[in-house]
C-alpha positions in Angstrom: 11.8 10.8 83.2 13.4 13.3 85.5 14.2 16.9 84.5 17.6 18.5 85.1 19.3 21.8 84.5 20.7 22.4 81.1 24.3 23.5 81.5 24.4 26.9 83.2 21.4 28.2 81.3 18.9 27.7 84.1 16.6 25.9 81.7 14.9 22.7 82.7 15.2 19.6 80.3 14.8 15.9 80.1 17.5 13.5 79.0 15.5 12.6 75.9 13.9 15.3 73.8 11.8 15.1 70.7 13.0 16.7 67.5 10.4 17.5 64.8 12.5 17.3 61.6 10.6 14.2 60.5 7.2 15.3 61.6 6.8 18.7 60.1 7.3 18.2 56.3 6.4 15.4 53.8 10.0 14.6 52.9 13.0 13.8 55.1 16.2 11.7 54.9 15.3 9.2 57.8 15.1 5.7 56.5 11.4 4.6 56.1 10.2 8.2 56.5 7.4 7.8 53.9 6.1 4.6 55.6 6.1 6.4 59.0 3.7 9.0 57.6 1.6 6.4 55.9 2.3 8.4 52.7 -0.4 10.7 53.9 0.9 14.3 53.2 -2.3 16.4 53.6 -1.3 19.1 56.1 -4.3 18.4 58.4 -3.4 14.7 58.5 0.2 15.5 59.2 -0.7 17.8 62.0 -2.9 15.1 63.6 -0.1 12.6 63.1 2.4 15.0 64.7 0.1 15.6 67.7 -0.2 11.9 68.3 3.6 11.6 68.4 3.8 14.7 70.7 1.1 13.2 73.0 3.2 10.0 73.2 6.3 11.9 74.0 4.7 14.0 76.7 3.1 10.9 78.3 6.6 9.3 78.3 8.0 12.2 80.2 9.6 14.2 77.5 9.8 17.9 78.3 12.3 19.3 75.6 11.0 19.8 72.1 13.1 20.9 69.1 12.0 22.5 65.9 13.4 24.7 63.0 12.0 27.1 60.4 13.1 24.6 57.6 11.2 21.7 59.1 8.1 22.6 57.0 5.2 23.3 59.5 6.9 21.8 62.5 6.7 25.0 64.5 3.1 25.5 63.6 2.3 21.8 64.5 4.2 22.1 67.8 2.6 25.5 68.7 -0.9 24.2 67.9 -0.3 21.1 70.1 0.9 23.2 73.0 -2.1 25.4 72.8 -4.7 22.6 72.3 -3.3 20.7 75.2 -3.2 23.7 77.5 0.4 23.0 78.5 1.8 25.8 80.8 4.9 27.5 79.3 6.8 26.6 82.4 6.1 22.8 81.9 8.3 22.4 78.8 11.3 23.8 77.2 11.2 24.6 73.4 14.2 25.3 71.1 14.0 26.3 67.5 16.5 27.2 64.8 16.9 29.8 62.0 19.1 29.9 58.9 17.6 27.4 56.5 14.6 28.2 54.3 12.2 25.5 53.5 11.9 25.4 49.6 10.2 22.1 48.9 6.7 23.4 48.5 5.2 20.5 50.5 6.5 18.0 47.9 8.5 14.8 48.7 10.4 14.8 45.3 11.4 18.5 45.3 14.8 19.1 43.7 15.8 21.3 46.7 14.2 21.0 50.1 16.0 23.7 52.0 18.4 26.5 51.3 20.9 27.9 53.9 21.2 31.7 54.3 22.7 33.1 57.4 21.9 36.7 56.7 20.5 39.3 59.0 17.4 39.6 56.8 16.7 35.9 57.2 17.3 36.0 60.9 14.9 38.8 61.5 12.2 37.3 59.3 12.5 33.8 60.7 12.7 35.0 64.4 9.4 36.8 63.8 7.9 33.7 62.3 9.2 31.4 65.1 7.9 33.6 67.9 4.6 33.9 66.1 4.2 30.1 66.4 6.0 29.3 69.6 5.8 32.3 72.0 5.8 32.1 75.0 7.3 28.6 75.0 10.4 29.4 73.0 13.4 29.6 75.2 16.4 28.6 73.0 17.1 30.0 69.5 19.9 28.5 67.5 21.7 29.2 64.4 20.9 26.2 62.1 23.9 24.3 61.0 26.5 26.9 61.6 29.8 26.3 59.7 33.0 28.3 59.3 32.3 28.5 55.6 29.0 30.2 56.1 30.7 33.1 57.8 27.9 33.5 60.3 30.2 33.5 63.3 32.0 36.6 61.9 28.9 38.5 60.8 28.8 41.3 63.3 25.3 42.4 62.4 23.9 38.9 63.0 25.9 38.6 66.2 24.5 42.0 67.5 21.0 40.9 66.6 21.2 37.7 68.5 22.6 39.6 71.5 19.5 41.7 71.4 17.4 38.5 71.6 19.6 37.4 74.6 18.8 40.6 76.3 15.1 39.9 75.9 15.5 36.6 77.8 16.2 34.0 75.0 19.2 31.7 75.3 21.3 31.7 72.1 22.8 28.5 70.7 24.0 26.9 67.4 23.6 23.6 65.7 26.6 22.0 64.0 27.0 19.8 60.9 29.8 18.2 58.9 33.2 16.8 59.7 34.5 20.2 61.1 32.0 20.4 64.0 34.8 20.6 66.6 36.5 23.6 64.8 33.2 25.4 64.4 32.3 24.9 68.0 35.7 26.2 69.2 35.2 29.4 67.1 31.6 29.9 68.5 32.9 29.5 72.1 35.2 32.5 71.4 32.3 34.9 70.5 31.5 37.3 73.2 29.2 40.3 73.5 29.6 42.7 76.3 32.2 40.5 77.8 30.0 37.4 78.0 29.9 34.4 75.7 27.0 34.8 73.3 26.3 31.0 72.8 25.0 29.1 75.9 24.0 25.9 74.0 25.2 23.7 71.2 23.4 21.1 69.2 25.7 18.6 67.4 25.7 15.2 65.8 27.2 12.4 67.9 26.5 8.8 67.4 28.2 5.4 67.3 29.1 6.0 63.7 30.3 9.6 64.1 31.7 10.3 67.5 34.4 12.8 66.4 32.9 15.8 68.2 33.0 14.1 71.6 36.1 15.9 72.9 34.8 19.3 71.8 31.4 18.7 73.3 33.0 17.7 76.5 34.9 21.0 76.5 31.7 22.9 75.9 29.9 21.2 78.7 32.9 21.9 81.1 32.6 25.6 80.1 29.0 25.6 81.1 27.2 25.2 77.8 24.2 22.9 77.4 24.7 20.1 74.9 22.0 18.7 72.7 22.8 15.6 70.6 21.0 15.3 67.3 21.0 12.4 64.9 21.8 9.9 67.6 20.4 7.2 65.3 22.3 8.5 62.2 19.0 9.1 60.3 17.9 5.5 60.8 21.2 3.8 59.9 21.5 2.8 63.5 18.0 1.0 63.6 16.7 -2.3 62.3 15.6 -0.5 59.1 19.2 -0.4 57.9 19.4 -3.3 55.4 22.4 -1.9 53.4 24.5 -5.0 52.6 27.7 -3.1 53.3 26.4 -2.5 56.9 25.5 -6.2 57.5 28.5 -7.0 59.8 28.0 -3.9 61.9 24.2 -4.5 62.0 24.9 -8.0 63.4 27.1 -6.6 66.0 24.3 -4.2 67.1 21.7 -6.9 67.0 23.8 -9.2 69.2 24.5 -6.4 71.7 20.9 -5.4 71.8 19.9 -9.2 72.3 22.3 -9.3 75.3 20.5 -6.5 76.9 17.0 -7.6 75.8 16.4 -4.3 74.1 16.2 -2.9 70.5 18.9 -1.6 68.3 17.7 2.0 68.5 17.4 2.0 72.3 20.9 0.7 72.5 22.3 3.3 70.2 20.5 6.0 72.1 21.8 4.6 75.4 25.4 4.9 74.0 24.8 8.7 73.7 23.0 9.0 77.1 26.1 7.6 78.8 28.2 10.5 77.6 28.6 12.7 80.7 28.4 15.9 78.7 25.1 15.0 77.0 22.3 17.3 78.3 19.6 16.3 75.9 19.6 13.5 73.3 16.9 14.0 70.6 14.6 11.2 69.5 13.7 11.9 65.8 10.8 9.5 66.1 8.1 9.9 63.4 5.7 7.4 65.0 4.5 6.9 68.7 5.7 3.3 68.5 9.3 4.5 67.6 9.1 7.0 70.4 8.3 4.4 72.9 11.0 2.2 71.7 13.5 5.0 71.9 12.8 5.9 75.5 13.6 2.3 76.4 17.2 3.6 76.3 16.7 5.3 79.7 16.8 2.0 81.6 20.0 0.6 79.9 23.4 0.6 81.5 26.2 -0.2 79.1 29.2 -1.9 80.5 32.6 -0.5 79.7 33.4 -3.7 77.8 30.3 -3.2 75.6 31.1 0.4 75.0 34.5 -0.6 73.8 32.9 -3.1 71.4 30.5 -0.5 70.1 33.3 2.0 69.5 34.5 -0.2 66.7 31.5 0.9 64.7 32.9 4.4 64.2 33.5 5.7 60.7 35.9 8.3 59.4 34.1 11.6 59.7 34.5 12.4 56.0 33.0 9.0 55.0 30.1 9.4 57.4 29.1 12.8 56.2 29.5 11.8 52.6 27.1 8.8 53.2 24.6 11.2 54.9 24.7 13.5 52.0 23.6 10.6 49.7 20.6 9.6 51.8 17.3 10.0 49.8 14.5 12.3 50.8 11.4 10.2 51.2 
């Protein structure tokens, strides 16, 4: 896996990165998550498991790693892995996020798993926590799930604080969520401090079921921003695990296309994202080494224009997609 420059940030990344949303906490909304963890939720066991997947990712050539304060102990697991493997800071690029507080208390069946708060107080506290676990590897710090409704892009105290972090050498980005990703990104691109855009990176959902942010991400790329794609497998809906009867026809289409290319459904779905010219990093959300190895099979696939057209028929209306996502169970 070859590294390349990430937008105009000067950071070096690989086309596939590893996100730790499914590795840092007992509960997550990916299909089959409990089975991936073997239902072993002891923190020490989960750290060992996370290290195994991180080892597999590094062996496969992955050099970009993504975490967040709300991913349970993801930053702690990532930081301990980097230290124990004695990986030089310049050998990898690490991004993390602030703005959600983990509230599940290490329980799978918690009534609330995370709470969003984009306040200055939370930013300062979580930045200190992130740097404690990840310095000197942390290079990109992002607002977690910025939306117009949260008001974070108009919060001048938060913007000024993020600008201070930029002056200390961090790149500042934001992740997006919901059917208004494009509008939020347009607003973020207009935020400047001292005559320069504050945000140099964006992390957004784009997949075969929800491609609506594509034009906005292309515009961000053209403006020099680095683009990270999350949820490329739609939390497992674009894998062989999706046995929802209402998805049967589309699953058959995916399986037939994967068979044509002698690959897996997950690799096919990831390849569709990798072929977007604006995608700087596509995150694997793998929670096992086997799934990681299947995911990186996307790197050798070349989807024909005819196949891409066929796959485009899988797209859902954004509101329907996000409504379905909100109903996924934490397991």
